[in-house]
C-alpha positions in Angstrom: 9.9 -73.1 131.5 6.5 -74.6 132.5 3.3 -74.9 130.3 1.5 -72.0 131.9 4.3 -69.3 131.3 4.8 -70.4 128.0 0.9 -69.8 127.3 1.3 -66.3 128.3 4.2 -65.6 126.6 2.5 -66.8 123.7 -0.4 -64.6 124.4 1.6 -61.9 124.9 3.3 -62.1 121.6 -0.1 -62.5 120.0 -1.6 -59.4 121.4 1.5 -57.4 120.5 1.6 -58.3 116.9 -2.2 -57.7 116.7 -1.6 -54.2 118.3 1.0 -53.3 116.2 -1.1 -54.4 112.9 -4.1 -52.0 114.0 -1.7 -49.3 114.6 -0.1 -49.8 111.3 -3.4 -50.3 109.3 -5.0 -47.5 111.1 -2.1 -45.1 109.6 -2.6 -46.6 106.1 -6.5 -46.1 106.5 -5.9 -42.5 107.6 -4.0 -41.6 104.2 -5.7 -44.0 102.1 -9.0 -43.0 102.3 -8.2 -39.3 101.5 -5.9 -39.7 98.6 -6.8 -43.3 97.1 -8.6 -43.1 93.4 -9.9 -39.7 93.5 -11.4 -37.7 90.7 -12.9 -34.3 90.5 -14.1 -32.5 87.4 -15.0 -28.9 86.6 -16.3 -27.6 83.6 -18.6 -24.9 81.6 -20.4 -26.6 78.7 -21.1 -24.3 75.9 -23.9 -26.0 74.4 -25.9 -26.2 77.6 -25.4 -22.2 77.7 -26.2 -21.3 74.3 -29.2 -23.8 74.0 -30.9 -24.1 77.6 -33.8 -25.6 76.0 -31.9 -28.3 73.8 -33.3 -27.3 70.6 -30.6 -25.9 68.1 -32.5 -23.3 66.1 -31.6 -23.3 62.2 -28.8 -20.9 60.9 -30.5 -19.7 57.5 -29.1 -16.2 57.9 -25.5 -15.1 56.6 -23.7 -13.2 58.9 -22.3 -10.0 57.6 -19.2 -8.3 59.3 -18.6 -4.5 58.7 -14.8 -4.0 59.4 -13.4 -2.7 61.5 -15.1 -4.6 64.2 -15.4 -4.4 67.9 -15.4 -7.8 70.0 -16.5 -8.7 73.4 -14.8 -11.9 75.3 -16.0 -13.5 78.4 -15.6 -16.7 80.3 -18.9 -18.8 80.8 -20.2 -18.6 84.0 -20.4 -21.9 86.1 -23.7 -23.4 86.7 -24.8 -23.7 90.3 -24.5 -27.8 89.9 -20.8 -27.7 89.6 -18.5 -29.0 92.5 -14.9 -29.2 93.1 -12.5 -27.1 91.5 -13.3 -24.0 89.2 -10.6 -21.3 88.1 -10.5 -18.4 90.0 -10.7 -14.7 88.8 -7.0 -14.6 88.3 -6.8 -17.7 86.1 -9.9 -16.5 84.1 -8.3 -13.1 83.7 -5.0 -14.6 82.3 -6.8 -16.2 79.6 -8.8 -13.4 78.8 -6.1 -10.8 78.7 -4.0 -13.6 76.7 -6.5 -13.6 74.0 -7.1 -9.7 74.0 -3.2 -9.0 73.7 -2.6 -11.2 70.9 -5.6 -10.0 68.4 -6.0 -6.7 69.5 -3.2 -5.6 66.8 -5.2 -6.9 64.0 -5.8 -3.9 61.5 -9.7 -5.2 61.2 -10.1 -5.1 64.9 -11.3 -2.0 66.3 -11.5 -2.9 70.0 -11.4 -6.1 72.4 -13.4 -5.7 75.4 -13.6 -7.9 78.3 -16.6 -8.6 79.8 -17.2 -9.8 83.4 -18.7 -13.6 83.5 -21.0 -12.2 86.3 -23.0 -10.4 83.2 -24.0 -13.7 82.0 -26.1 -16.5 83.8 -26.5 -20.3 83.5 -29.6 -22.0 83.0 -31.2 -19.3 80.7 -31.2 -18.3 77.2 -27.4 -17.8 76.3 -27.7 -16.3 73.0 -30.4 -13.9 74.1 -28.2 -12.6 76.4 -25.4 -12.2 74.0 -27.4 -10.6 71.6 -28.3 -7.7 74.6 -25.0 -7.4 75.6 -23.8 -6.9 71.9 -26.6 -4.2 71.6 -25.6 -2.4 74.7 -21.7 -2.3 73.9 -22.0 -2.3 70.4 -20.1 -5.5 69.9 -20.2 -7.0 66.4 -18.6 -10.2 67.5 -18.9 -12.0 71.0 -16.3 -14.8 71.8 -17.0 -17.1 74.8 -14.5 -19.0 76.5 -15.2 -22.6 77.9 -13.2 -24.9 79.8 -13.4 -28.5 81.1 -10.8 -30.0 83.7 -10.2 -33.6 85.1 -8.2 -34.2 87.9 -7.3 -37.8 89.1 -5.4 -38.5 92.2 -4.4 -42.2 92.7 -1.6 -44.0 94.8 1.2 -45.8 92.8 3.3 -48.7 94.1 5.2 -46.8 96.7 1.9 -46.1 98.6 2.7 -49.4 100.7 5.3 -46.7 102.8 2.2 -45.2 103.9 2.2 -48.1 106.7 4.6 -45.7 108.7 3.6 -41.8 109.4 6.9 -41.1 108.3 6.2 -42.1 104.4 3.3 -39.7 104.5 6.3 -36.6 104.7 8.9 -38.4 102.7 7.5 -40.8 100.0 6.0 -39.5 96.9 3.2 -42.1 97.1 0.6 -40.3 95.5 0.1 -39.8 91.6 -1.7 -36.7 90.5 -3.0 -36.0 86.9 -4.7 -33.0 85.3 -6.2 -32.5 82.2 -7.4 -29.3 81.1 -9.3 -28.3 77.7 -9.9 -24.4 76.8 -12.4 -23.6 74.1 -13.3 -20.2 72.3 -16.5 -19.8 70.0 -16.9 -16.7 68.5 -20.5 -16.0 67.8 -22.2 -13.2 65.5 -25.0 -11.8 68.1 -27.3 -11.0 65.1 -27.5 -13.9 63.0 -26.9 -16.2 66.1 -24.5 -18.0 63.9 -21.2 -19.5 65.2 -17.9 -17.9 62.9 -15.1 -19.4 64.5 -13.9 -21.8 66.9 -10.8 -23.1 68.5 -9.3 -25.0 71.4 -6.1 -25.6 73.6 -5.2 -28.7 75.8 -2.7 -29.7 78.3 -1.9 -32.7 80.3 0.2 -33.0 83.5 1.5 -35.5 85.8 3.3 -35.7 88.7 4.0 -37.8 92.1 3.8 -36.0 95.5 3.8 -36.9 98.9 0.5 -37.2 101.2 0.7 -34.1 103.2 1.6 -32.0 100.0 -1.4 -33.4 98.0 -3.9 -30.5 98.1 -1.5 -27.8 97.6 0.2 -29.6 94.6 -3.2 -30.0 93.0 -4.1 -26.5 93.2 -0.8 -25.7 91.5 -0.9 -28.2 88.8 -4.7 -27.2 87.8 -3.3 -23.4 87.6 -0.2 -24.5 85.4 -2.8 -26.7 83.2 -4.7 -23.6 82.3 -1.4 -21.6 81.5 -0.3 -24.5 79.3 -3.6 -24.8 77.8 -4.1 -21.0 77.1 -0.8 -21.2 75.2 -2.0 -23.8 72.9 -5.7 -22.0 72.6 -3.4 -18.7 71.5 -1.4 -20.9 68.8 -4.4 -23.0 67.5 -6.8 -19.7 67.1 -4.2 -17.9 65.2 -4.0 -20.9 62.9 -7.8 -20.9 62.6 -8.1 -17.2 62.2 -5.3 -17.3 59.1 -7.3 -19.9 57.4 -10.6 -17.9 57.9 -9.0 -14.8 56.5 -8.0 -16.7 53.5 -11.4 -18.0 53.1 -12.9 -14.5 53.0 -10.5 -13.7 50.4 -11.3 -16.5 48.5 -15.1 -16.0 49.0 -15.6 -19.2 50.6 -16.1 -18.1 53.9 -19.6 -18.6 56.1 -19.8 -14.8 56.4 -20.0 -11.6 54.3 -17.3 -9.1 55.0 -17.8 -5.3 53.9 -15.8 -2.4 54.9 -17.9 0.2 57.4 -18.8 3.3 55.6 -16.9 6.4 57.3 -18.0 9.9 57.8 -17.0 12.2 55.2 -14.7 15.0 56.6 -12.6 17.9 55.3 -14.4 20.0 52.4 -17.4 18.3 51.8 -20.9 19.6 50.1 -22.5 22.3 51.9 -26.2 22.8 52.6 -27.9 25.1 50.0 -29.7 27.0 52.6 -26.6 27.6 54.6 -24.4 28.6 51.2 -27.3 31.2 50.6 -27.1 32.6 54.0 -23.1 32.6 53.9 -23.2 34.6 50.6 -26.0 36.8 51.7 -23.5 37.9 54.9 -20.7 38.0 52.4 -22.4 40.6 50.2 -23.9 42.8 53.2 -20.1 43.0 54.5 -19.0 44.2 51.1 -22.0 46.8 50.7 -21.3 48.2 54.3 -17.6 48.3 53.5 -18.0 50.4 50.4 -20.4 52.6 52.2 -18.0 53.5 55.0 -15.5 53.9 52.2 -17.3 56.6 50.1 -18.4 58.4 53.4 -14.7 58.5 54.4 -13.6 60.2 51.2 -16.5 62.7 51.2 -15.7 63.6 54.7 -12.1 63.9 54.0 -12.9 66.4 51.0 -14.8 68.4 53.1 -12.0 68.9 55.6 -9.3 69.2 53.0 -12.1 72.2 51.7 -12.1 73.9 54.8 -8.4 73.9 55.4 -7.8 76.0 52.1 -7.2 79.9 52.4 
């Protein structure tokens, strides 16, 4: 084989290797750009909502609860600057219904009302909004649920399989982690004091293929809220039991009194109403006696007229 032919074969081989490298690299870049080291976070900060101006007012007044109580519960509204994932209405309703169903049987709770979060607005005075809603719906306490969720997607050691397109279908080369925090804060709208607070967390992780990454991320996020809700109910029950014990011991930061009930049945009568009733009764007796006397006289006349 002559030298020119060898040179041409060598060029062809180099060209083939270069073309294959570019093709494989293109496949790798196609999936790597989408799934390598991606993080997204969504949250509703409680402090930012309650104190939009950044100033926390002093809380000198002691809250007073009149039993039984009426409680409003709502999710914090999302701010305009939030990006990425935000829980949908179904996920929010699951959390609120779980809290309502678990605590509505308490003997000192009259009613728990779910308030849609569009009644609240981020960026303005959150405490003033709570106070206005509580006056409108006659809430004794208002519970605010906030959340913080972080999702992280990265490629593990198996990501080298993405050098082939088939690997994106069958190789679980993406690592997805979801960390969720749910927090509930119970606030007295009149004194603007925080009465109680509890939280629940969850941490989920799993490997997924490149094509199923988006669907897996949404499912893992919803599951994270479910697990965090279960932990929230458990922790809130524990905090509530401790709060009840402190109320009985007199060490709780609130004053609890029994709501005055309206007297029913045979209560005291108004003097004027009593006088009117006695007058009607006397008039009725006199009229009845007069009718009886007239009947007796008429009866005597008829009897005398019938005598022979």
